[in-house]
C-alpha positions in Angstrom: -20.9 8.2 -10.9 -17.6 10.1 -10.2 -17.6 13.9 -10.3 -14.1 13.6 -11.7 -13.4 13.3 -15.5 -9.6 13.6 -15.4 -7.2 12.1 -12.9 -3.6 13.2 -12.9 -1.1 10.9 -11.2 2.3 11.6 -9.9 4.8 8.7 -10.7 7.4 8.2 -7.9 5.7 6.9 -4.8 2.2 7.1 -6.3 2.1 4.6 -9.2 5.6 3.1 -8.7 8.0 2.0 -6.0 11.1 3.8 -7.0 13.0 4.6 -3.8 15.6 1.9 -4.2 16.4 3.1 -7.7 16.6 6.7 -6.5 18.8 6.0 -3.5 21.1 3.9 -5.6 21.5 6.5 -8.3 22.1 9.4 -5.9 24.6 7.3 -4.0 26.5 6.4 -7.1 26.5 10.0 -8.4 28.0 11.3 -5.1 30.6 8.6 -5.1 31.4 9.4 -8.8 32.4 12.9 -7.7 34.2 11.7 -4.6 31.7 13.2 -2.2 30.2 11.2 0.8 26.6 10.4 -0.2 23.7 11.5 2.0 21.9 8.9 4.2 19.1 7.0 2.5 16.4 8.6 4.6 17.7 12.1 3.6 17.5 11.1 -0.1 13.9 9.7 0.3 12.9 13.1 1.9 13.6 14.8 -1.4 11.7 12.5 -3.7 9.3 14.5 -5.8 11.6 17.5 -6.2 13.3 18.1 -9.5 16.9 17.0 -9.8 18.7 20.3 -9.9 16.9 21.5 -6.7 17.5 18.1 -5.1 21.2 18.3 -5.6 21.3 21.8 -4.0 19.4 20.4 -1.0 21.5 17.3 -0.7 24.8 19.0 -1.4 24.6 22.8 -0.6 28.2 23.3 -1.5 27.6 22.3 -5.1 28.6 24.9 -7.7 25.7 26.0 -9.9 27.8 25.3 -13.0 28.4 21.7 -11.9 24.7 20.8 -11.5 24.1 19.8 -15.2 27.0 17.3 -15.1 25.6 15.8 -11.8 22.2 15.6 -13.3 23.4 13.8 -16.4 25.6 11.5 -14.2 22.5 10.6 -12.1 20.5 9.9 -15.3 23.2 7.7 -16.7 23.1 5.5 -13.6 19.3 5.5 -13.8 19.4 4.3 -17.4 22.0 1.6 -16.7 20.8 0.3 -13.3 18.0 2.3 -11.8 15.2 1.4 -14.1 15.7 -2.3 -13.2 14.9 -1.6 -9.6 11.4 0.0 -10.2 8.1 -1.8 -9.7 4.4 -1.0 -9.5 2.6 -0.7 -6.2 0.4 -3.8 -5.8 -3.0 -3.2 -7.4 -1.9 -0.3 -9.6 -2.6 -2.0 -12.9 -6.0 -3.1 -11.7 -7.1 0.4 -10.5 -5.9 2.0 -13.7 -7.9 -0.5 -15.7 -11.0 0.2 -13.5 -10.7 4.0 -13.8 -10.1 3.8 -17.5 -13.1 1.6 -18.1 -15.2 4.1 -16.1 -14.7 6.6 -18.9 -12.3 8.9 -17.1 -9.2 10.4 -18.7 -5.9 9.6 -17.1 -2.7 11.6 -17.0 0.8 11.5 -15.4 2.7 14.6 -14.3 6.1 13.9 -12.8 9.1 16.1 -12.0 11.2 13.1 -13.3 12.6 13.5 -16.8 9.8 12.7 -19.3 11.9 10.2 -21.2 12.2 8.1 -18.0 8.5 8.4 -17.2 7.6 7.1 -20.7 10.2 4.4 -20.5 9.1 3.1 -17.1 5.4 3.3 -17.9 6.1 1.1 -20.9 8.3 -1.2 -18.9 5.6 -1.6 -16.3 3.0 -2.1 -19.0 0.7 0.8 -18.0 1.6 3.3 -20.6 -1.5 2.7 -22.7 -3.8 3.8 -19.9 -2.7 7.4 -20.1 -4.0 10.2 -22.4 -1.4 12.6 -21.2 2.2 12.1 -20.0 4.2 15.1 -18.7 7.6 15.3 -17.1 10.8 17.4 -17.1 11.8 18.2 -20.6 14.0 21.1 -19.8 11.3 23.6 -20.6 8.2 23.0 -18.4 8.1 24.5 -14.9 8.1 21.7 -12.3 5.6 21.1 -9.6 4.5 22.8 -7.3 4.2 25.7 -9.8 0.8 25.3 -11.5 1.9 26.7 -14.9 1.7 23.2 -16.5 -1.9 22.9 -15.4 -2.9 26.3 -16.9 -0.7 26.2 -20.1 -0.9 22.5 -21.1 -3.5 20.4 -19.2 -6.5 22.9 -19.2 -6.1 23.6 -22.9 -6.1 19.9 -23.7 -9.3 19.4 -21.7 -11.2 22.6 -22.4 -14.6 21.1 -21.6 -13.6 20.4 -18.0 -13.8 22.8 -15.1 -11.5 22.5 -12.1 -14.0 20.6 -10.0 -13.7 17.7 -12.4 -10.0 17.3 -12.1 -8.2 15.3 -9.4 -4.5 15.1 -8.6 -3.2 12.0 -7.0 0.3 12.3 -5.4 2.3 11.3 -2.4 4.4 14.4 -1.5 3.9 18.0 -0.4 5.0 19.0 -3.9 2.0 17.2 -5.4 -0.4 18.6 -2.9 0.9 22.1 -3.3 0.6 21.8 -7.1 -3.0 20.9 -6.8 -3.8 23.7 -4.4 -2.0 26.2 -6.6 -3.9 25.0 -9.6 -7.2 25.1 -7.8 -8.1 21.4 -8.1 -8.9 18.6 -5.6 -6.0 16.4 -4.5 -5.8 12.8 -3.1 -2.8 12.2 -0.9 -1.2 8.8 -1.5 -0.2 8.2 2.1 1.5 5.0 1.2 4.2 6.8 -0.7 7.2 8.9 0.3 5.7 12.1 1.6 6.3 13.4 5.1 3.0 12.6 6.9 2.8 15.7 9.1 3.7 18.0 6.3 1.2 16.5 3.9 -1.6 16.4 6.5 -1.0 20.1 7.3 -1.8 20.8 3.6 -5.3 19.4 4.2 -5.7 17.2 1.1 -9.2 16.6 -0.2 -8.8 12.8 0.3 -6.2 10.5 1.7 -5.7 6.8 0.8 -3.4 4.2 2.4 -3.6 1.9 -0.7 -4.0 2.8 -4.4 -7.0 0.4 -4.5 -8.9 2.9 -2.4 -9.2 5.1 -5.4 -12.0 2.8 -6.6 -14.4 4.4 -4.1 -13.6 7.9 -5.5 -14.3 6.8 -9.0 -17.6 5.1 -8.2 -18.9 8.0 -6.0 
């Protein structure tokens, strides 16, 4: 029987293949403002970071006052075209079903806007597996800050101690969130995180396919 009672998943690069949508929407946003877009690999390197910070990384010359317009432009492209380009990693639905049947609670915490997280979980037909869905709503502090764990997640599961909670994510942002919160973390090495950076953070577990989570649930 698993020691874990709650598993919190990242979304991009952990549950879903989203890089095509993200690259497309960033490229279209930059073109919209007549700025040469970054290379695809550069964009992929920022996946997992919240949008305002990502725009500062990808376009250091951006004016702080312009960021909200850029963010909304990106989201408008995502609503119109991006969501059509998102799919689940193979085996995701099956592993969620297995974990759910094992009696564990499941959550999602993404730095993506919560409306998109809910929309995509429904579109991909996995929304019903989750007891908790968290994302950017303009108020919560994004990963890797652990504030959401302490102020929202822990109070919702007061019977659990930290040893019974596992974060599953693909980037350094997810790994740092877990370490800052004081919980175990499983690195989804099949996602978008930088390998050297993520290994340096010494995750509790590492998996090369989401199906490998089954072993953690059974043990």
